[in-house]
C-alpha positions in Angstrom: -31.6 -107.6 -58.2 -32.7 -110.9 -56.6 -34.2 -111.1 -53.2 -31.2 -112.9 -51.9 -28.8 -110.3 -53.4 -30.9 -107.5 -51.9 -30.7 -109.1 -48.5 -26.9 -109.4 -48.7 -26.7 -105.7 -49.7 -28.9 -104.6 -46.9 -27.0 -106.7 -44.3 -23.7 -105.2 -45.5 -25.0 -101.6 -45.3 -26.4 -102.3 -41.8 -23.0 -103.5 -40.7 -21.3 -100.3 -42.1 -23.9 -98.1 -40.3 -23.3 -99.9 -37.0 -19.6 -99.3 -37.4 -20.4 -95.5 -37.7 -20.2 -95.1 -41.4 -22.7 -92.7 -43.1 -21.5 -93.3 -46.7 -20.2 -96.2 -48.7 -18.0 -95.0 -51.6 -18.1 -96.8 -54.9 -15.9 -96.7 -57.9 -17.6 -95.2 -61.1 -17.7 -98.6 -62.8 -19.2 -100.3 -59.8 -21.7 -97.6 -59.4 -22.8 -98.0 -63.1 -23.2 -101.7 -62.6 -25.3 -101.2 -59.6 -27.5 -98.8 -61.5 -28.0 -101.5 -64.1 -29.1 -103.8 -61.3 -31.7 -101.3 -60.2 -33.0 -101.2 -63.8 -34.0 -104.8 -63.5 -30.9 -106.9 -64.3 -30.5 -109.9 -62.1 -27.3 -111.0 -60.4 -26.2 -113.6 -58.0 -25.8 -112.7 -54.3 -22.1 -113.5 -54.4 -21.5 -111.0 -57.2 -23.1 -108.2 -55.2 -20.9 -109.1 -52.2 -17.8 -109.0 -54.4 -18.6 -105.6 -55.8 -19.1 -104.1 -52.4 -16.1 -105.8 -50.7 -13.6 -104.7 -53.4 -14.4 -101.1 -52.7 -11.9 -99.2 -50.5 -13.0 -99.1 -46.9 -14.2 -95.6 -45.8 -12.1 -93.9 -43.2 -13.1 -94.5 -39.6 -15.3 -91.7 -38.3 -13.7 -89.6 -35.6 -14.4 -90.8 -32.0 -17.5 -89.1 -30.7 -16.7 -87.5 -27.3 -19.7 -87.0 -25.0 -19.2 -83.8 -23.1 -21.3 -82.5 -20.2 -19.3 -79.7 -18.6 -17.7 -76.4 -19.7 -14.1 -77.6 -19.7 -15.0 -80.9 -21.5 -16.8 -78.9 -24.2 -13.9 -76.5 -24.6 -11.7 -76.7 -27.7 -8.0 -76.4 -27.6 -8.2 -73.0 -29.2 -9.9 -71.6 -26.0 -6.4 -71.4 -24.5 -5.3 -67.8 -25.3 -1.9 -67.2 -26.8 -0.4 -64.4 -24.6 2.8 -62.6 -25.0 5.5 -62.4 -22.3 9.0 -63.7 -21.6 8.0 -64.9 -18.1 4.9 -66.5 -16.5 4.3 -63.2 -14.6 4.3 -61.2 -17.8 2.0 -63.6 -19.5 -0.4 -63.5 -16.6 -0.3 -59.7 -16.6 -1.2 -59.7 -20.3 -4.0 -62.2 -19.7 -5.4 -60.1 -16.9 -5.5 -57.1 -19.2 -7.3 -59.2 -21.8 -9.8 -60.4 -19.2 -10.5 -56.8 -18.1 -11.6 -55.8 -21.6 -13.1 -59.2 -22.6 -16.5 -58.6 -24.4 -18.0 -62.0 -23.6 -18.5 -61.7 -19.8 -19.8 -58.1 -20.2 -22.2 -59.0 -23.0 -24.1 -61.3 -20.6 -25.3 -58.4 -18.5 -25.4 -60.6 -15.4 -21.8 -59.9 -14.1 -20.6 -56.8 -12.4 -17.8 -54.7 -13.9 -14.9 -55.1 -11.6 -12.3 -57.7 -12.6 -11.0 -59.9 -9.8 -8.2 -61.9 -11.5 -5.9 -63.9 -9.2 -3.2 -63.6 -6.5 -0.1 -65.5 -5.5 3.0 -66.9 -7.2 3.2 -67.6 -11.0 5.7 -70.3 -10.1 3.5 -72.0 -7.6 3.2 -75.8 -7.4 -0.3 -75.5 -6.0 -3.2 -73.8 -7.7 -6.4 -73.2 -5.7 -9.6 -72.5 -7.8 -12.8 -71.1 -6.2 -16.1 -70.1 -7.8 -16.4 -66.3 -8.0 -15.5 -63.1 -6.2 -17.8 -61.8 -3.4 -18.3 -58.3 -2.1 -15.0 -58.1 -0.2 -13.0 -59.6 -3.1 -14.6 -57.1 -5.4 -13.7 -54.3 -3.1 -10.0 -55.4 -2.8 -9.8 -56.9 -6.3 -8.2 -60.0 -4.9 -9.8 -63.5 -4.5 -10.3 -65.1 -1.1 -9.9 -62.1 1.1 -13.1 -62.3 3.1 -13.9 -64.7 5.9 -13.6 -67.7 3.5 -10.3 -66.3 2.4 -9.1 -66.2 6.0 -10.1 -69.8 6.5 -8.1 -70.7 3.3 -5.1 -68.8 4.7 -5.4 -70.9 7.9 -5.4 -74.1 5.9 -2.3 -73.0 4.0 -0.4 -72.2 7.1 -1.3 -75.6 8.6 0.3 -77.0 5.4 3.4 -74.9 6.1 2.7 -72.4 3.3 1.8 -68.7 2.8 -0.5 -67.2 0.3 2.3 -65.8 -1.8 3.7 -69.4 -2.3 0.5 -70.7 -4.0 -1.7 -69.4 -6.8 -5.3 -68.5 -6.0 -7.9 -67.8 -8.6 -11.6 -68.3 -9.4 -13.6 -69.9 -12.2 -15.5 -66.7 -12.8 -13.5 -63.5 -12.9 -16.4 -61.1 -12.1 -18.8 -60.9 -9.2 -22.2 -62.3 -10.3 -24.8 -59.5 -10.0 -28.2 -59.6 -8.1 -31.0 -57.2 -7.8 -30.5 -54.9 -4.8 -27.3 -56.8 -4.2 -25.6 -55.0 -1.3 -23.2 -57.5 0.2 -25.1 -60.5 -1.0 -23.4 -63.0 -3.3 -24.4 -65.9 -5.6 -22.7 -68.7 -7.5 -22.0 -68.1 -11.2 -24.2 -69.8 -13.7 -22.8 -72.2 -16.3 -23.1 -69.4 -19.0 -21.1 -67.1 -16.8 -18.4 -69.7 -16.2 -18.2 -70.4 -19.9 -17.7 -66.7 -20.7 -14.6 -66.7 -18.4 -13.5 -70.2 -19.3 -10.7 -69.2 -21.7 -9.0 -67.2 -18.9 -8.9 -70.0 -16.3 -7.8 -72.5 -18.9 -5.0 -70.2 -20.0 -4.0 -69.6 -16.3 -3.7 -73.4 -15.9 -1.5 -73.6 -19.1 0.7 -70.7 -17.9 1.2 -71.9 -14.3 1.3 -75.7 -15.0 1.1 -76.4 -11.3 1.8 -79.8 -9.8 -1.7 -80.0 -8.3 -4.9 -78.1 -8.8 -7.3 -77.9 -5.8 -10.9 -77.3 -6.7 -12.7 -75.6 -3.8 -16.4 -76.5 -3.8 -19.1 -77.7 -6.1 -19.1 -74.7 -8.6 -15.3 -74.9 -9.2 -15.7 -78.6 -9.8 -18.4 -78.1 -12.4 -16.4 -75.4 -14.1 -13.5 -77.7 -14.4 -15.6 -80.5 -15.8 -15.8 -82.6 -12.6 -19.4 -83.6 -12.0 -21.0 -84.8 -8.8 -21.4 -83.8 -5.2 -18.2 -82.8 -3.4 -18.9 -85.3 -0.6 -18.5 -88.1 -3.1 -15.7 -86.5 -5.2 -13.4 -85.5 -2.5 -10.4 -87.5 -1.3 -9.2 -88.6 -4.8 -7.4 -87.0 -7.7 -9.0 -86.2 -11.1 -7.2 -84.8 -14.1 -7.6 -81.3 -15.6 -5.6 -80.6 -18.7 -3.1 -83.3 -17.7 -2.7 -82.0 -14.1 -3.9 -83.9 -11.0 -6.8 -82.1 -9.4 -8.1 -82.7 -5.8 -11.7 -81.8 -5.0 -12.4 -80.6 -1.5 -15.0 -78.5 0.4 -15.0 -74.7 -0.1 -13.8 -72.7 2.9 -17.2 -71.1 3.2 -18.7 -74.5 3.7 -16.3 -75.1 6.6 -17.4 -71.8 8.1 -21.1 -72.8 7.9 -20.3 -76.2 9.5 -18.4 -74.5 12.3 -21.6 -72.8 13.4 -23.3 -76.2 13.8 -23.1 -78.7 16.6 -19.6 -80.1 16.9 -17.9 -77.1 15.4 -17.5 -78.7 11.9 -14.8 -81.1 13.1 -15.7 -83.8 10.7 -15.6 -81.5 7.6 -12.3 -80.0 8.9 -10.9 -83.5 9.2 -11.9 -84.4 5.7 -10.4 -81.2 4.2 -7.2 -81.9 6.1 -7.1 -85.5 4.8 -7.4 -84.0 1.3 -4.6 -81.5 1.9 -2.3 -84.3 3.2 -2.8 -86.1 -0.1 -2.0 -82.9 -2.0 1.2 -82.4 0.1 2.3 -85.9 -0.6 1.6 -85.5 -4.4 3.7 -82.3 -4.4 6.5 -83.7 -2.4 6.0 -81.3 0.5 7.4 -82.3 3.9 4.8 -83.6 6.4 5.6 -83.7 10.1 4.2 -86.1 12.6 2.2 -83.2 14.1 0.6 -82.4 10.7 -0.3 -86.0 10.2 -1.9 -86.0 13.7 -4.2 -83.1 13.1 -7.8 -84.1 13.6 -6.7 -87.7 14.3 -9.5 -89.7 15.7 -9.1 -90.7 19.3 
């Protein structure tokens, strides 16, 4: 093969590699002719180009999706097919599956008591937190401790009760700690991934109008990366559903103990909830719009 022809061949193969191709298929007769070239036969550069260009173009490689979070990495088959004629029946089946699921228990870092969810299967709003704490484990219901009471207060300010929304957690079991007592910790990425099929299936069963991710851990579990202070106030998308990021109620409680009573964080959370109400088509009174209004 001449130096010129070899340069043409090299340039062509570089172009194919830049386009994502890892192989260039050849017809048997073309392959044989190229073998002859390798054995010392000379050819014009134009002939090499013609041989290559007449080959059928390889199929485009599938788009490479860069994933960084549990939900983005999840495949569609992580959503569990559950039996049931109604949403409530499907959720009951899902809870039974979660109770006996081997993956969370195999980690050895989660406690044994399942804390699944509470609220209406027909809810338009789905609140997702991080993991159950000591009180949630005791009552087997999410958000029943001090943070749960703060969430109830927020709901009532929105004109809603707990049984009108759906409340759940990214992790279905309380993360364990040595000499734990009433202490709690956030779940690890591995612990969230072990419970991921259940939260994804909950989302698919409920299909709410809006998801509210409460705090940093819930955001990470849903594939929304970044600090809550930067993410809040706008909608993202989780499995085709608008998702609002806002501060966890426990963060509000911590801010309330500081100078100013946490008024700025409360205002920000309420601004987020007003957007959620508008997205869901909930009525908003002048009084509600005036909550935490700057003087």
